[in-house]
matplotlib code that plots the C-alpha trace (Angstrom):
import matplotlib.pyplot as plt

x = [19.8, 16.2, 13.7, 11.1, 7.7, 5.4, 1.7, -0.4, -3.4, -2.4, -1.6, -3.4, -5.4, -6.0, -2.2, -1.2, 1.4, 3.3, 3.4, 4.3, 7.1, 8.4, 8.3, 10.3, 12.9, 13.1, 15.2, 12.1, 12.6, 9.1, 5.5, 2.9, -0.7, -3.4, -6.3, -9.5, -12.8, -15.1, -15.5, -12.3, -11.8, -14.5, -13.2, -12.8, -9.7, -8.9, -8.8, -6.7, -7.3, -5.7, -2.7, -2.4, -2.5, 0.2, 2.4, 2.8, 4.1, 6.6, 9.6, 9.6, 8.9, 5.2, 4.2, 0.5, -1.2, -4.7, -6.9, -9.7, -11.9, -11.4, -7.6, -7.6, -9.7, -7.8, -4.4, -5.5, -6.6, -3.6, -1.0, -2.0, -0.7, 2.9, 3.5, 6.4, 5.0, 1.6, 0.8, -2.4, -3.7, -3.2, -6.5, -8.8, -7.2, -7.1, -3.7, -4.5, -5.6, -2.4, -0.4, -2.6, -2.0, 1.7, 2.0, -0.2, 1.8, 5.1, 3.8, 3.1, 6.6, 5.1, 6.9, 4.7, 3.9, 1.9, 0.5, -0.8, -3.0, -1.9, -4.1, -2.6, 0.2, 3.4, 4.0, 1.0, 2.9, 6.2, 5.4, 5.3, 8.5, 10.5, 8.0, 7.4, 9.4, 8.0, 6.1, 4.1, 3.6, 0.6, 1.3, -2.2, -5.6, -5.8, -8.4, -7.6, -4.6, -3.4, -3.6, -1.2, 1.6, 1.0, 4.2, 3.4, 4.7, 8.3, 8.4, 7.0, 9.7, 12.4, 11.1, 10.8, 14.4, 15.8, 13.9, 14.6, 18.3, 18.6, 17.2, 18.8, 15.4, 15.3, 12.0, 12.0, 10.2, 7.9, 6.0, 3.0, 1.0, 1.8, 5.3, 7.2, 10.8, 10.6, 8.6, 10.5, 13.8, 12.4, 11.4, 14.7, 16.5, 14.4, 15.4, 12.8, 13.7, 10.9, 9.0, 5.6, 4.6, 1.6, 0.4, 3.8, 5.3, 2.5, 1.5, 4.9, 7.8, 8.0, 11.7, 12.6, 10.2, 11.6, 15.1, 14.2, 13.3, 16.6]
y = [-9.5, -9.3, -9.5, -6.7, -7.3, -4.3, -5.4, -3.8, -4.2, -0.7, 0.7, 4.0, 2.8, 6.4, 6.7, 3.3, 4.2, 6.6, 4.3, 1.2, 3.2, 4.1, 0.4, -0.4, 2.1, 0.9, -2.0, -4.2, -7.5, -8.8, -7.5, -9.2, -9.7, -10.5, -12.3, -12.4, -14.1, -12.7, -16.2, -17.3, -13.6, -11.0, -8.9, -8.9, -7.7, -8.3, -11.0, -12.0, -8.9, -6.6, -8.8, -9.0, -5.2, -4.7, -7.3, -4.9, -2.3, -4.5, -6.7, -7.8, -11.3, -11.7, -13.3, -14.2, -15.0, -16.5, -16.0, -18.1, -21.0, -22.9, -22.7, -25.5, -23.4, -20.2, -22.0, -23.2, -19.7, -17.8, -20.5, -19.6, -16.1, -14.9, -15.3, -16.7, -17.8, -18.8, -19.2, -20.8, -21.3, -24.4, -23.8, -24.5, -27.7, -31.4, -33.1, -34.6, -31.3, -29.7, -32.3, -32.0, -28.2, -28.5, -31.1, -29.1, -25.9, -27.6, -29.1, -25.5, -24.4, -22.1, -21.9, -23.1, -21.2, -22.3, -19.8, -19.9, -17.5, -16.1, -18.7, -21.7, -23.5, -23.5, -27.2, -28.0, -27.2, -28.9, -32.0, -29.8, -27.7, -30.1, -29.9, -26.1, -23.1, -20.6, -20.5, -17.3, -16.4, -14.0, -11.4, -10.0, -11.7, -12.1, -10.0, -6.3, -4.0, -1.6, -3.9, -3.8, -6.4, -9.6, -10.3, -14.0, -14.2, -13.7, -17.0, -18.7, -17.2, -18.2, -21.8, -22.1, -20.7, -23.4, -26.2, -25.1, -24.6, -27.9, -29.9, -27.6, -27.0, -24.5, -22.9, -19.2, -17.6, -14.7, -12.5, -10.3, -7.9, -4.7, -4.5, -1.2, -0.3, -1.4, -4.6, -5.5, -5.4, -7.6, -10.2, -10.0, -10.5, -13.6, -15.1, -14.0, -13.9, -11.9, -8.8, -8.0, -4.4, -2.5, 0.6, 1.4, 1.5, 3.0, 5.7, 7.3, 7.8, 4.4, 4.3, 5.6, 3.3, 0.2, 1.3, 1.6, -2.1, -3.3]
z = [18.3, 19.4, 16.6, 16.7, 15.1, 14.9, 15.2, 12.5, 14.7, 16.0, 12.5, 11.7, 8.7, 7.6, 7.2, 6.0, 3.4, 5.5, 8.6, 6.6, 4.9, 8.4, 9.4, 6.3, 7.3, 10.9, 12.2, 12.7, 10.9, 11.1, 10.8, 13.1, 12.0, 14.6, 12.9, 15.1, 14.4, 17.0, 18.5, 20.2, 21.1, 21.4, 18.6, 14.8, 13.0, 9.3, 6.7, 3.7, 1.6, 4.1, 4.4, 0.6, 0.4, 3.1, 1.5, -1.5, 0.9, 2.8, 2.4, 6.0, 7.4, 7.8, 11.1, 11.3, 14.6, 14.2, 17.3, 16.0, 17.0, 13.7, 13.2, 10.6, 8.2, 8.8, 8.4, 5.0, 3.9, 5.1, 4.1, 0.5, 0.9, 0.9, 4.7, 6.6, 10.0, 11.1, 14.8, 16.2, 19.7, 21.8, 23.7, 20.7, 19.5, 20.4, 20.3, 16.9, 15.5, 16.6, 14.8, 11.7, 11.5, 12.1, 9.3, 7.0, 7.4, 7.0, 3.7, 2.6, 3.7, 6.3, 9.7, 12.5, 15.8, 18.8, 21.2, 24.8, 26.7, 30.2, 32.0, 30.1, 31.8, 29.8, 30.4, 28.2, 25.0, 25.9, 23.7, 20.6, 21.0, 18.9, 16.1, 15.9, 14.8, 17.4, 20.7, 21.4, 25.0, 25.3, 28.0, 27.8, 27.2, 23.4, 21.6, 22.2, 21.8, 24.5, 27.5, 30.4, 30.5, 32.6, 34.5, 34.7, 31.1, 32.4, 34.3, 31.2, 29.1, 31.5, 31.7, 27.9, 27.5, 29.8, 28.1, 24.5, 25.3, 27.1, 24.2, 21.5, 19.9, 17.1, 18.4, 18.8, 21.8, 21.0, 23.4, 22.6, 24.8, 26.7, 25.3, 25.7, 26.4, 30.0, 29.6, 26.4, 28.3, 31.0, 28.4, 26.6, 30.0, 30.5, 27.1, 24.5, 20.8, 19.3, 20.7, 19.3, 20.0, 18.6, 20.4, 21.7, 18.2, 16.2, 18.8, 18.6, 16.2, 14.7, 14.0, 17.4, 19.2, 17.4, 18.2, 21.9, 22.0, 20.6]

ax = plt.figure().add_subplot(projection="3d")
ax.plot(x, y, z, "-o")
ax.set_aspect("equal")
plt.show()
C-alpha cells in the first residue's frame, strides 16, 4: 500500500493539537518535515524545537527533508532527534560529501534519503541507489508549498522504478510537490512508494484527504 506522508509545512499552527490528532487518526504512516535555511531555497521553515514539540503529539514515522546549503551540519543536528528518515539534496554536495553524510546517518541509525530538484537529471543519483533508503523526486521547485505539479516527475519515477526493481534495491521512491488525488494516482501508477502532500491534506478534512490518496 502507498505510504502517505502529510507535510507539516502546511499545518495550521494556530490549530496544531487538533490537526495533529486528525493526522494520528488517519491512515497516514509518515509525517514529512521540510527544513529550509533561506539559502538553498528562498524561504525559512522551522528548526529542531518544532520537530521536538510535534514528536510529543505523534507516533508516526518522522521523515525529515533538509533543503539547506550546509547539509552536513543539519544532518548532525537532526540526527540527534527522534527521527526515522533524513533526506538531503544532491545539488549541494560533492560526491565525497554525499558519501560522508550517508555514512554518518547510518552510524546514527537514521535512514538516508537523497533528493533531486525538477531540473536535475535522475541519472545523476544512480550511483547512490544501492547505498540509500529513499530517493525523493521533487515535483515542484523546493522552497514553497502550494505549487502546481511538474509532470516531468512522472518519467523520473518510472525510470527509478525500473532501475530499483532490476537491481533489487531496497530504496523507496518518494514524491513531493503538488500532490492531490489526481496527481497522486499518476505517481502511484508510475511506481512511487511514498506520497508527500501538504496543502491538499491540511486545507480540507485531513482523514478524508489522506484516504483519497490511498
